[in-house]
N, C-alpha and C positions, 0 to 999 in steps of 0.2 A: 849389025849383032856382032861385037867384039869377035873375034878371032884369037888375038893376043893375048899372053900369059899377063897376069897382075904381078906388076913390078913388088919388089921389098924394097923396104929401108929401116934404116938404125933406128932402135926406139932407143929416143935419148943419147945419153951418152957411154950408157952401160949394160943397154938392153939388148935382149935378141935382134936380128933382123925380121921384121914384119911383113905382110901383106900390107899394100897401101891401102886395102878394100876388108875390111873385119866383118862378118856377121854376129850379130848380136842375139840376144834369146829372152827378152821379156815377151809373154805372150807370143812367142812365134813356133816352136816345135807343139806347142799345144794346140795349136791354130790348124796343122797341117794332117794330112793322111800320112800313117806312120813309112809307107812305102815312098811315094813322094817327097819327105822330107828325106830318107836315105839315099834317094837318086841325086837329090839337091846339093846335100851335103859332099857327096863323092863328086859330084861335077866341081863344086868350090875349089874340093882339093886340087884336082886336076888342073883347076885353072889358076894355082898359084896361092889360094887363097891359102893362109894358113892361121889368122889367128881369130879364134872363136871366145866370144862373152857370154861366159855361162853362168850367171850366177842364182843365190840362192834369194827367190822373192817368193814375199808373203810373208805378216807380221801377226800371228794369232791375235784375234778380236779386232784387229783393225783390218788387213787387208787378207782377202783368201789366201790359202795357200796355191803354187803355182809348179807344178811338175816339169819346167820344158828342160831344168837342167837336168832331171833324170833322165826324161825323153834322149838329149842329148846323147848318154851315154849309149843308152843301147843302140843309137843312129849309126854310130862312130863304129861300134862292134860290127853291125849286120854291112855296113859299108866297106868293110875291110881295110878300116885305118888304121895304122899303126900311132903309136904314142907317139913317136916322135916326127910323124908327119904330120903333127898340129900343135899350137902352143892356146893354151887354155888361158884362160883372163876370167878371174875370180872377183867378188864384189865383196866387201868387209864394210859393215855397215858401224855406224857411231854411235847409235841407240844404245843406250846400255853400258857401253865402254865405261871403264873400265871390267865392271861385273858381268857382261859379256866378253871374254878375251879375242881378240884378234886370235891366239891358238886353237880356242874352240869352235870359232867362226870357221876357222879355214880348214880344219880336220872335219866338219861337217861337209863344210862343199865340197872337199875331197872327197869324201866318203859317198855321196848323192851323185858325183859324177863320174864314181870308178878309178879314180887316177890316184897318185901318190905324190903330186905336187902340182902346185899352180905356176906356170911362167910369168903371169902375171897375177897381182891385184891392185882393186883400183875403192880406194876408201870413199865411202859416201858423203854425201855434204855433213858441213859440221852444222848442227843444231842449236849448240850450247857455247855460253860465251868461257867457260870454266874447262873447257877440253885441256888435258894436259898434252902437248908436243912432243914434248921432250921422255916421258913414259912411253908414247906412243912411236914415234921413232926407236925405242929403245926395244919394244917390244916385236917390229917390224924387223931389226936386223938380227934379232935370236932367230925369227923364223927364217929369213934367208940365211943364215950361219948354219941351221939344219937339215937346210936344202928342200924344207916344204914351200918355198918361196923363191921365185927365181930375183923376180922386180917390182915394183909398186909406182902405184902412181895416183892423184885423186881425182876427184869428180865435182865439178862446181866449188872450187872452194877458190878466197881470193889470194890474189899474187905474193900479199903481205905474209897469209898463214900460209904460202907456200914453201917461201924463202925461208919462213922460220924455222918449219920443219925438215929442211932440208938442212940447214945447220947442226940441228940437233941427230940428223940421220948421221953426218957426217963425222960429228964428235964421235957417234955410236960404232964407228966403222964398217956403216953402211953408205952404198953411193948416193941414195935419197932417191927420190922422188923423178921418175924417168918419164913419165906422160901426165898431163891438166889432162882431163877431160872436159870438155867445155861444151854447150850449147852453139853451133857454127851453123848458119848457112847464108844465101845471100841477103837474110833479112834481120838476123842475128849475129852482129860482126865485132860489137863496142868492144866487147870483153876479149875477145884473140885476137883483134885488130889492134889493141889498144898499148899503149907505151906501157904501163906497169907489166903485163904479161909479154911483152917484148924485152924485158929484163929477166922474167923468167925464165924465157925460151933460150937467152943468149946466155944463162948457166948450164946452158944443155938438157931442158926438157923439151920432151915433145908433145904436141898437141896431138889428141885425140878426138877429131871432131865427132859430134852426136846430135842426135835430133835434127839432123839435116833436112829429113822432109816435115819437121812439124807434125808428126805422128800423121803422116800421111796429108795434110793440108796442102802442102808446096807439091804432090803430086796431082793435085788433084780431086782428093778425098776429101770429106766433111770433116771429118776427126771427131764426130756426132757418137759413133757407135763403138769407139775404143778409149781405153786408159792412154792420156797425151801426160808429158812432164808437167813441171811447173811453167807457171807464162814468168818471167822475169821482166817487171816494166807494164805489165798486165796491157799488151801489145797483139798478143793473140788475134784479136777481130781486123787489126792495121793487115796482120800477116793473112788472112782471110782473103783482104781486100787487092794484096800486092800479089797474091797468086796467080789472080787472072790475066796480070801484065808480064808474070814470070812464064805463063803457058804461053801467051801470047808470043813471047819471042823466041822460047822453044820451038815453037810453029816454024819462025822465020828463019831459025836455024835448020829445021828438021831434024829436030833431036825430041827428047820428052822432058817433059818438066822435071824428073826426078835426076835423070841424067845431067841436066844442067846444073839442078843445085850440089849433086854428088860431085862433078867436076868443079864447079868453083870452091869445094871444101880444098878440095886437090891444090889449088894456087897459092896457097898460104905457106911460103917459105918453112914454118917448121911443122906442117904437119907430118905426122910419120903413117897415121894410118886413118880410116874414115868408115864409122860402126855405123850398120844399120839391119835393119828386121829384114827378110826377104821369106815369106812365104809360098812361091811357086819358083818351079825353075825357069821360067820364062821372066819371071822380076828380077831373078839373080843373074840372067844371062844380059837383059835389059839394062841394069845397074854397071853392068863390070863393060858393057859397051862407051859408059862417060867417059872412059881412056882414052877412047877414040874423039871422043869429042875436044878432049882439053888437048890434045896431038894435034887435031886442026883447027882449032881456033885460036888455041894460045893462053897461056895465062893471064899475060897483061890485058889482053882483049875481052875475056871473058869477066874481069874484073871492074872495066870500063862499063862493059853492056848490063852489067848487073848493079851497080852503083845504085842507082834510083829507089830499087828495092830495100835500101837497108833503112828499113824502119825502125830500131831502137838506137840509130844515133842521136847524141844529148840526150838520152833518157834513160839508157842504163848504166852504169858508172861502171867504167872500163876497169876498176881496182877489181870488180867480180863481189859476189855476196861476202 
């Protein structure tokens, strides 16, 4: 179990210093005892974690409402954590935009989280071909100027779309996207490790690794009892097979599959932060111990050892969605 402090890295070229490990909120705090959640979040902050993904989830008539972001506001208060001790990362969804404006979404997210600004906002997936990236960039620049938003990034966008909105953002007086949140694990590597995103990262955008445990599958869980994100390339059955080999490798290294996967994502030179959901104190401590594994094995050796489990190679287009 790690006793080291979680280090921080710069988010993008104009963002804040963020902890290399970040806690996400989709069905996290609403699956925990409140007192346990308070202790876990307090321990996370005391260990150096300062980045918390606290999104508004739930689509009326489609997905039931989720209150984990509302719970987070109460957890922070109960834990005695001051606003300047943590960074809040909100989600802004593109479904219904521009009718559902970025401003309305953000102010609602801030109201639910009990804060007056978001340090980061991550734009959700692009699901239509007629999204006006120029107008979107200008709307985000306005929120930055007003102090409602510190900086922003995108979730599972193509490399071309990111570079395009960055050009519009710069023209609008914004630094542009500071992070690209991408699915990244020993099994899903084609997009973050591909040439199109190498160009994106070279322009100063950071990688935020997400879905690093594939909904728990790579940590040894079946994944059948919880919601899991989309499956680009329809490779989840192959990931379930690869999980067995990753577990065997973890045993050889005297670590856990979760620690192995988290350590792997930190080997990417453009990773600023790795996002995961933790629902117990023990799970949080175990995940932080991935930092010790990275130190002891080394980035180059970890990438080599896990190369056989790269299952989306030549299946998923590295350009991204």
